[in-house]
Every structure is written in C-alpha cells, then in structure tokens.
All heavy atoms as an XYZ file, in Angstrom:
595
protein
N     -10.935      3.593      9.170
C      -9.681      2.826      9.322
C      -8.671      3.711     10.054
O      -8.528      4.861      9.782
C      -9.102      2.417      7.952
C     -10.022      1.407      7.292
C      -7.686      1.812      8.128
C      -9.500      0.975      5.913
N      -7.953      3.111     10.996
C      -6.867      3.792     11.685
C      -5.632      2.970     11.478
O      -5.525      1.826     11.729
C      -7.181      3.907     13.206
C      -8.463      4.687     13.404
C      -5.988      4.540     13.951
C      -8.951      4.673     14.881
N      -4.563      3.687     10.960
C      -3.330      2.980     10.774
C      -2.326      3.512     11.808
O      -2.106      4.709     11.937
C      -2.745      3.284      9.288
C      -1.396      2.653      9.126
C      -3.712      2.834      8.278
N      -1.759      2.573     12.611
C      -0.829      2.863     13.630
C       0.569      2.554     13.201
O       0.824      1.583     12.483
C      -1.175      2.134     14.893
C      -2.601      2.347     15.491
C      -2.787      1.418     16.673
C      -2.776      3.780     15.909
N       1.522      3.379     13.676
C       2.939      3.122     13.451
C       3.603      3.296     14.800
O       3.674      4.391     15.311
C       3.481      4.158     12.509
C       4.964      3.912     12.110
O       5.418      2.707     12.211
O       5.599      4.843     11.756
N       4.001      2.182     15.403
C       4.643      2.160     16.759
C       3.763      2.825     17.762
O       4.229      3.576     18.617
C       6.022      2.803     16.735
C       7.031      2.028     15.936
O       7.014      0.795     15.968
N       7.823      2.722     15.187
N       2.459      2.556     17.636
C       1.501      3.093     18.653
C       1.030      4.490     18.346
O       0.085      4.953     19.040
N       1.548      5.168     17.371
C       1.109      6.499     16.953
C       0.156      6.399     15.762
O       0.428      5.592     14.848
C       2.284      7.382     16.598
C       3.224      7.651     17.785
O       2.695      7.890     18.901
O       4.444      7.670     17.521
N      -0.844      7.222     15.756
C      -1.792      7.241     14.649
C      -1.060      7.919     13.424
O      -0.697      9.059     13.514
C      -3.105      7.974     14.991
C      -3.959      8.105     13.740
C      -3.815      7.343     16.078
N      -0.881      7.110     12.373
C      -0.225      7.587     11.203
C      -1.257      8.211     10.231
O      -1.023      9.358      9.724
C       0.473      6.445     10.465
C       1.272      6.752      9.259
C       2.444      7.643      9.604
C       1.832      5.483      8.601
N      -2.445      7.598     10.091
C      -3.436      8.170      9.251
C      -4.787      7.488      9.682
O      -4.772      6.360     10.149
C      -3.192      7.872      7.789
C      -4.129      8.650      6.864
C      -3.139      6.436      7.483
C      -3.771      8.604      5.419
N      -5.831      8.250      9.565
C      -7.163      7.665      9.813
C      -8.210      8.274      8.932
O      -8.025      9.459      8.483
C      -7.531      7.828     11.273
C      -7.806      9.242     11.744
C      -8.237      9.257     13.210
O      -9.362      8.775     13.484
O      -7.462      9.771     14.049
N      -9.208      7.543      8.645
C     -10.282      8.059      7.779
C     -11.026      6.903      7.108
O     -10.848      5.749      7.514
N     -11.791      7.261      6.121
C     -12.527      6.221      5.397
C     -11.569      5.330      4.630
O     -10.422      5.709      4.345
C     -13.514      6.873      4.345
O     -12.713      7.601      3.364
C     -14.468      7.831      5.003
N     -11.962      4.162      4.262
C     -11.087      3.291      3.470
C     -10.579      4.011      2.206
O      -9.402      3.943      1.849
C     -11.937      2.108      3.157
C     -12.917      2.014      4.276
C     -13.183      3.446      4.607
N     -11.480      4.749      1.552
C     -11.094      5.430      0.334
C      -9.961      6.474      0.633
O      -9.021      6.566     -0.147
C     -12.313      6.150     -0.284
C     -13.353      5.262     -0.834
C     -14.353      4.719      0.214
O     -14.239      5.048      1.382
O     -15.173      3.873     -0.108
N     -10.112      7.227      1.698
C      -9.167      8.206      2.075
C      -7.780      7.531      2.416
O      -6.754      7.941      1.943
C      -9.639      9.090      3.260
C      -8.555     10.000      3.728
C      -8.364     11.213      3.026
C      -7.848      9.786      4.839
C      -7.401     12.110      3.425
C      -6.879     10.671      5.330
C      -6.655     11.829      4.567
O      -5.708     12.755      4.997
N      -7.838      6.569      3.253
C      -6.637      5.863      3.693
C      -5.907      5.202      2.535
O      -4.647      5.355      2.374
C      -6.886      4.834      4.798
C      -5.701      3.954      5.097
C      -7.412      5.575      6.047
N      -6.605      4.538      1.592
C      -6.001      3.825      0.506
C      -5.474      4.808     -0.545
O      -4.711      4.381     -1.388
C      -6.981      2.830     -0.073
C      -7.215      1.677      0.895
C      -8.461      1.114      0.921
C      -6.264      1.169      1.714
C      -8.753     -0.028      1.749
C      -6.528      0.114      2.603
C      -7.758     -0.479      2.555
N      -5.845      6.040     -0.550
C      -5.308      7.050     -1.450
C      -3.813      7.291     -1.093
O      -3.096      7.820     -1.933
C      -6.064      8.349     -1.388
C      -7.356      8.358     -2.091
C      -8.056      9.710     -2.128
O      -7.358     10.776     -1.918
O      -9.205      9.729     -2.334
N      -3.405      6.984      0.138
C      -2.021      7.270      0.557
C      -1.223      5.996      0.518
O      -0.588      5.467      1.436
C      -2.125      7.782      2.021
C      -2.809      9.094      2.102
N      -4.172      9.167      2.213
C      -2.387     10.362      2.022
C      -4.551     10.439      2.223
N      -3.449     11.184      2.106
N      -1.166      5.406     -0.728
C      -0.572      4.125     -0.977
C       0.958      4.120     -0.562
O       1.417      3.197      0.011
C      -0.764      3.757     -2.420
C      -0.146      2.434     -2.818
C      -0.360      2.053     -4.228
O      -0.897      2.866     -5.052
O       0.039      0.938     -4.598
N       1.629      5.214     -0.902
C       3.060      5.244     -0.639
C       3.335      5.205      0.878
O       4.248      4.506      1.326
C       3.715      6.497     -1.281
C       3.683      6.454     -2.823
O       3.671      5.342     -3.355
O       3.762      7.564     -3.423
N       2.559      5.922      1.603
C       2.715      5.945      3.073
C       2.430      4.584      3.662
O       3.232      4.109      4.584
C       1.779      6.996      3.696
C       1.878      7.113      5.173
S       0.632      8.127      5.948
C       0.608      9.586      4.943
N       1.447      3.900      3.168
C       1.069      2.595      3.640
C       2.214      1.579      3.318
O       2.555      0.749      4.186
C      -0.203      2.135      3.034
C      -1.487      2.943      3.524
C      -2.697      2.492      2.681
C      -1.695      2.787      4.979
N       2.753      1.677      2.121
C       3.806      0.788      1.746
C       5.037      0.982      2.613
O       5.752      0.009      2.958
C       4.191      0.959      0.312
C       3.140      0.354     -0.682
C       3.549      0.473     -2.136
C       2.603     -0.259     -3.007
N       2.966     -0.116     -4.435
N       5.367      2.232      3.039
C       6.470      2.471      3.920
C       6.318      1.766      5.242
O       7.323      1.448      5.965
C       6.661      3.984      4.128
C       7.172      4.650      2.872
C       7.268      6.196      3.078
O       6.864      6.706      4.119
N       7.739      6.872      2.069
N       5.066      1.519      5.591
C       4.785      0.834      6.889
C       4.627     -0.649      6.707
O       4.261     -1.376      7.635
C       3.475      1.376      7.487
S       3.586      3.140      7.992
N       4.859     -1.149      5.487
C       4.733     -2.564      5.204
C       3.284     -3.076      4.938
O       3.016     -4.206      5.046
N       2.405     -2.066      4.659
C       1.015     -2.403      4.306
C       0.751     -2.242      2.868
O       1.559     -1.564      2.143
C       0.077     -1.465      5.143
C       0.208     -1.511      6.718
C      -0.592     -0.412      7.293
C      -0.162     -2.830      7.194
N      -0.289     -2.862      2.427
C      -0.657     -2.767      0.972
C      -2.091     -2.361      0.879
O      -2.909     -2.501      1.812
C      -0.466     -4.137      0.353
N      -2.422     -1.799     -0.285
C      -3.799     -1.446     -0.610
C      -4.383     -2.614     -1.394
O      -3.689     -3.440     -1.925
C      -3.867     -0.150     -1.486
C      -3.338      1.044     -0.690
C      -3.148     -0.273     -2.788
N      -5.750     -2.709     -1.501
C      -6.316     -3.720     -2.298
C      -5.791     -3.699     -3.758
O      -5.439     -2.645     -4.279
C      -7.808     -3.382     -2.274
C      -8.015     -2.590     -0.989
C      -6.748     -1.793     -0.867
N      -5.745     -4.867     -4.363
C      -5.205     -4.937     -5.752
C      -5.904     -4.052     -6.667
O      -5.298     -3.379     -7.593
C      -5.271     -6.343     -6.181
C      -4.262     -7.269     -5.550
C      -4.340     -8.710     -6.056
O      -5.344     -9.162     -6.529
N      -3.216     -9.462     -5.953
N      -7.237     -3.942     -6.554
C      -7.990     -3.112     -7.527
C      -7.616     -1.650     -7.294
O      -7.558     -0.883     -8.239
C      -9.517     -3.321     -7.324
S     -10.076     -3.142     -5.632
N      -7.390     -1.228     -6.056
C      -6.949      0.149     -5.789
C      -5.617      0.406     -6.388
O      -5.431      1.457     -6.998
C      -6.952      0.364     -4.236
O      -8.202      0.086     -3.654
C      -6.576      1.776     -3.901
N      -4.684     -0.526     -6.253
C      -3.370     -0.336     -6.809
C      -3.459     -0.281     -8.358
O      -2.774      0.574     -9.003
C      -2.492     -1.519     -6.423
C      -1.056     -1.375     -6.921
C      -0.156     -2.480     -6.417
O      -0.553     -3.408     -5.705
O       1.014     -2.435     -6.849
N      -4.283     -1.085     -8.967
C      -4.492     -0.993    -10.447
C      -4.934      0.362    -10.826
O      -4.375      0.969    -11.796
C      -5.458     -2.060    -10.914
C      -5.918     -1.986    -12.345
C      -4.675     -2.222    -13.245
C      -7.023     -2.976    -12.622
N      -5.907      0.916    -10.171
C      -6.447      2.247    -10.512
C      -5.388      3.303    -10.323
O      -5.216      4.208    -11.189
C      -7.681      2.561     -9.729
C      -8.866      1.575    -10.060
C      -8.128      4.033     -9.880
C      -9.275      1.646    -11.538
N      -4.655      3.231     -9.280
C      -3.532      4.159     -9.048
C      -2.477      4.095    -10.170
O      -2.074      5.139    -10.633
C      -2.818      3.872     -7.677
C      -3.680      4.274     -6.509
N      -3.265      4.021     -5.202
C      -4.852      4.905     -6.371
C      -4.163      4.431     -4.361
N      -5.191      4.960     -5.080
N      -2.162      2.898    -10.577
C      -1.179      2.751    -11.641
C      -1.694      3.322    -12.986
O      -0.951      3.930    -13.730
C      -0.833      1.293    -11.819
C       0.093      0.750    -10.685
C       0.492     -0.691    -11.009
N       1.329     -1.146     -9.902
C       2.096     -2.232    -10.029
N       2.106     -2.940    -11.172
N       2.839     -2.622     -9.041
N      -2.991      2.995    -13.263
C      -3.616      3.586    -14.471
C      -3.610      5.062    -14.524
O      -3.268      5.742    -15.480
C      -4.946      3.038    -14.720
C      -5.014      1.485    -15.033
C      -6.451      1.001    -14.967
C      -4.391      1.182    -16.344
N      -3.910      5.684    -13.352
C      -3.901      7.169    -13.249
C      -2.484      7.736    -13.451
O      -2.349      8.745    -14.073
C      -4.439      7.612    -11.910
C      -5.968      7.439    -11.846
C      -6.499      7.855    -10.456
N      -7.978      7.793    -10.493
C      -8.652      7.479     -9.377
N      -8.077      7.265     -8.202
N     -10.020      7.450     -9.444
N      -1.485      7.039    -12.850
C      -0.129      7.508    -12.995
C       0.282      7.405    -14.456
O       1.165      8.140    -14.933
C       0.844      6.670    -12.097
C       0.724      7.031    -10.650
C       1.662      6.219     -9.805
C       1.515      6.551     -8.371
N       2.310      5.678     -7.455
N      -0.269      6.441    -15.193
C       0.020      6.285    -16.600
C      -0.733      7.308    -17.492
O      -0.571      7.309    -18.745
C      -0.294      4.855    -17.087
N      -1.549      8.140    -16.867
C      -2.233      9.151    -17.637
C      -3.705      8.847    -17.964
O      -4.329      9.639    -18.706
N      -4.232      7.765    -17.539
C      -5.619      7.411    -17.820
C      -6.482      8.115    -16.839
O      -6.316      7.994    -15.605
C      -5.818      5.927    -17.808
C      -4.987      5.263    -18.903
C      -7.287      5.561    -18.019
C      -4.908      3.777    -18.890
N      -7.480      8.827    -17.301
C      -8.345      9.574    -16.422
C      -9.503      8.661    -15.944
O     -10.296      8.231    -16.690
C      -8.943     10.781    -17.163
C      -7.888     11.780    -17.458
C      -8.453     13.019    -18.103
C      -7.355     14.036    -18.491
N      -7.908     15.266    -18.987
N      -9.473      8.448    -14.630
C     -10.527      7.640    -13.983
C     -11.056      8.442    -12.831
O     -10.356      8.910    -11.972
C      -9.897      6.328    -13.487
C      -9.334      5.426    -14.529
C      -8.498      4.360    -13.878
C     -10.454      4.797    -15.329
N     -12.382      8.646    -12.816
C     -13.035      9.412    -11.772
C     -13.614      8.527    -10.748
O     -14.266      7.528    -11.010
C     -14.100     10.313    -12.424
C     -13.598     11.246    -13.447
C     -14.686     12.003    -14.168
O     -15.885     11.915    -13.728
O     -14.414     12.664    -15.147
N     -13.355      8.862     -9.491
C     -13.971      8.137     -8.352
C     -12.888      7.309     -7.613
O     -11.732      7.261     -7.953
N     -13.418      6.708     -6.568
C     -12.586      5.883     -5.676
C     -12.837      4.384     -5.927
O     -13.917      4.066     -6.444
C     -12.883      6.164     -4.222
C     -12.503      7.605     -3.860
O     -11.414      8.057     -4.262
O     -13.254      8.225     -3.162
N     -11.926      3.557     -5.543
C     -11.989      2.112     -5.834
C     -11.373      1.342     -4.734
O     -10.191      1.428     -4.496
C     -11.348      1.829     -7.171
S     -11.093      0.122     -7.502
N     -12.172      0.588     -4.029
C     -11.630     -0.327     -3.040
C     -12.126     -1.781     -3.149
O     -11.667     -2.694     -2.509
C     -11.868      0.179     -1.535
C     -13.331      0.282     -1.264
C     -11.062      1.461     -1.283
C     -13.608      0.570      0.217
N     -13.060     -1.916     -4.071
C     -13.613     -3.300     -4.274
C     -13.454     -3.634     -5.750
O     -13.399     -2.712     -6.620
C     -15.109     -3.422     -3.883
O     -15.856     -2.614     -4.745
C     -15.319     -2.999     -2.438
N     -13.449     -4.851     -6.140
C     -13.401     -5.271     -7.550
C     -14.610     -4.715     -8.338
O     -14.462     -4.306     -9.499
C     -13.361     -6.786     -7.499
C     -12.802     -7.134     -6.195
C     -13.261     -6.139     -5.269
N     -15.761     -4.659     -7.693
C     -16.951     -4.116     -8.347
C     -16.767     -2.663     -8.671
O     -17.177     -2.190     -9.790
C     -18.239     -4.383     -7.475
C     -18.586     -5.849     -7.327
C     -17.722     -6.578     -6.233
O     -17.028     -5.935     -5.443
O     -17.804     -7.766     -6.228
N     -16.248     -1.916     -7.743
C     -16.009     -0.459     -7.978
C     -14.963     -0.317     -9.138
O     -15.138      0.583     -9.874
C     -15.546      0.251     -6.722
C     -16.621      0.373     -5.647
C     -16.077      0.798     -4.326
O     -14.914      0.520     -3.985
N     -16.936      1.550     -3.579
N     -13.948     -1.117     -9.121
C     -12.924     -1.101    -10.158
C     -13.580     -1.310    -11.513
O     -13.285     -0.557    -12.438
C     -11.868     -2.062     -9.826
S     -10.466     -2.064    -10.977
N     -14.377     -2.313    -11.596
C     -14.992     -2.615    -12.894
C     -15.906     -1.444    -13.363
O     -15.917     -1.087    -14.530
C     -15.874     -3.867    -12.734
N     -16.570     -0.836    -12.422
C     -17.460      0.332    -12.790
C     -16.618      1.495    -13.313
O     -17.003      2.142    -14.292
C     -18.297      0.792    -11.546
C     -19.416     -0.156    -11.206
C     -20.147      0.260     -9.938
O     -20.126      1.476     -9.605
O     -20.768     -0.589     -9.331
N     -15.514      1.796    -12.621
C     -14.688      2.890    -13.039
C     -14.098      2.646    -14.430
O     -14.126      3.514    -15.278
C     -13.467      3.116    -12.052
C     -13.780      3.752    -10.692
C     -12.523      3.817     -9.871
C     -14.393      5.077    -10.932
N     -13.614      1.389    -14.680
C     -13.080      1.025    -15.961
C     -14.179      1.117    -17.080
O     -13.935      1.620    -18.158
C     -12.447     -0.346    -15.937
C     -11.202     -0.404    -15.013
C     -10.707     -1.834    -14.876
C     -10.094      0.506    -15.532
N     -15.330      0.648    -16.717
C     -16.445      0.666    -17.698
C     -16.791      2.087    -18.082
O     -17.017      2.378    -19.257
C     -17.695     -0.070    -17.136
C     -18.838     -0.153    -18.078
C     -19.991     -0.899    -17.483
O     -20.104     -1.072    -16.245
O     -20.908     -1.237    -18.281
N     -16.904      2.969    -17.093
C     -17.198      4.386    -17.401
C     -16.131      4.986    -18.229
O     -16.446      5.734    -19.184
C     -17.339      5.140    -16.090
C     -18.632      4.889    -15.358
C     -18.613      5.695    -14.008
C     -19.823      5.311    -13.154
N     -19.859      6.002    -11.890
N     -14.880      4.729    -17.949
C     -13.774      5.266    -18.690
C     -13.827      4.781    -20.168
O     -13.601      5.586    -21.101
C     -12.470      4.947    -18.055
N     -14.083      3.532    -20.318
C     -14.130      2.963    -21.692
C     -15.358      3.519    -22.464
O     -15.241      3.811    -23.651
C     -14.275      1.427    -21.642
C     -13.007      0.712    -21.153
C     -13.286     -0.779    -20.913
C     -11.864      0.971    -22.152
N     -16.498      3.738    -21.815
C     -17.574      4.316    -22.450
C     -17.341      5.766    -22.864
O     -17.714      6.145    -23.974
C     -18.877      4.291    -21.517
C     -19.454      2.905    -21.451
C     -20.730      2.931    -20.597
C     -21.318      1.530    -20.520
N     -22.522      1.526    -19.626
N     -16.676      6.547    -21.994
C     -16.343      7.944    -22.374
C     -15.401      7.915    -23.549
O     -15.531      8.732    -24.452
C     -15.704      8.604    -21.205
C     -16.691      9.101    -20.142
C     -15.933      9.872    -19.067
C     -16.904     10.351    -18.008
N     -16.180     11.130    -16.922
N     -14.425      7.059    -23.502
C     -13.423      6.972    -24.564
C     -14.051      6.561    -25.917
O     -13.749      7.138    -26.922
C     -12.291      5.965    -24.207
C     -11.076      6.064    -25.178
O     -10.685      7.183    -25.442
O     -10.697      5.013    -25.664
N     -14.964      5.577    -25.845
C     -15.639      5.185    -27.135
C     -16.529      6.234    -27.658
O     -16.709      6.410    -28.839
C     -16.365      3.815    -26.939
O     -17.407      3.983    -26.061
N     -17.230      6.975    -26.714
C     -18.141      8.064    -27.201
C     -17.326      9.214    -27.803
O     -17.758      9.866    -28.751
C     -19.015      8.535    -26.073
O     -18.283      9.216    -25.075
N     -16.126      9.462    -27.310
C     -15.284     10.468    -27.865
C     -14.811     10.001    -29.294
O     -14.779     10.795    -30.244
C     -14.043     10.730    -27.041
C     -14.320     11.494    -25.813
C     -13.017     11.684    -25.025
C     -13.263     12.436    -23.683
N     -12.052     12.545    -22.902
N     -14.480      8.739    -29.451
C     -14.071      8.193    -30.752
C     -15.154      8.203    -31.791
O     -14.956      8.464    -32.945
C     -13.537      6.807    -30.551
N     -16.400      8.016    -31.307
C     -17.528      8.028    -32.243
C     -17.876      9.425    -32.681
O     -18.399      9.674    -33.784
C     -18.773      7.425    -31.549
C     -18.657      5.931    -31.400
C     -19.889      5.389    -30.597
O     -20.792      6.132    -30.224
O     -19.812      4.180    -30.254
N     -17.523     10.437    -31.890
C     -17.789     11.827    -32.197
C     -16.864     12.437    -33.127
O     -16.961     13.568    -33.543
N     -15.818     11.697    -33.511
C     -14.786     12.228    -34.444
C     -15.310     12.448    -35.841
O     -16.054     11.923    -36.464
C     -13.570     11.337    -34.484
C     -12.797     11.371    -33.173
C     -11.589     10.604    -33.345
N     -11.041     10.383    -31.928
C     -10.055      9.617    -31.617
N      -9.505      8.871    -32.591
N      -9.597      9.486    -30.472
C-alpha cells in the first residue's frame, strides 16, 4: 500500500505495516479497518494481543488466542 499526501509518499509498505500507523492515517483523513482499530484500542487499554489484524478473521483469531491464554492462566491458579 502507498499512501500519498499532496503527491508525496507519506508511507508505504504491507497493509499490516501501514495500518499500524493509525494516527498518521487519521491526520490524512483515512481510516484503518474496524477490526484493526478494535485491536489497537484493546492494546491501548492494556490487553496483550500478539500479531497483526486487518481482516475480521484475523481479529477473531487474535481474540481467541488471547482468551485461551487468559483462561489457561486462570486454570493454573
């Protein structure tokens, strides 16, 4: 993906890389996929999620893994 700002390349890379720069994209009037925004918000809230997410399926996988880790920690108490 290449993001242009007035004809200048602002950022380029894989979708995962570009969507990690949500604040920069928002300044240009662009948005990230809803599932990507959800994962970013959860991480900012302190929830540990490993991996990238640009599709709903990837989002579901990340959330499922996090829930499984959390439940296995709870069972080990």
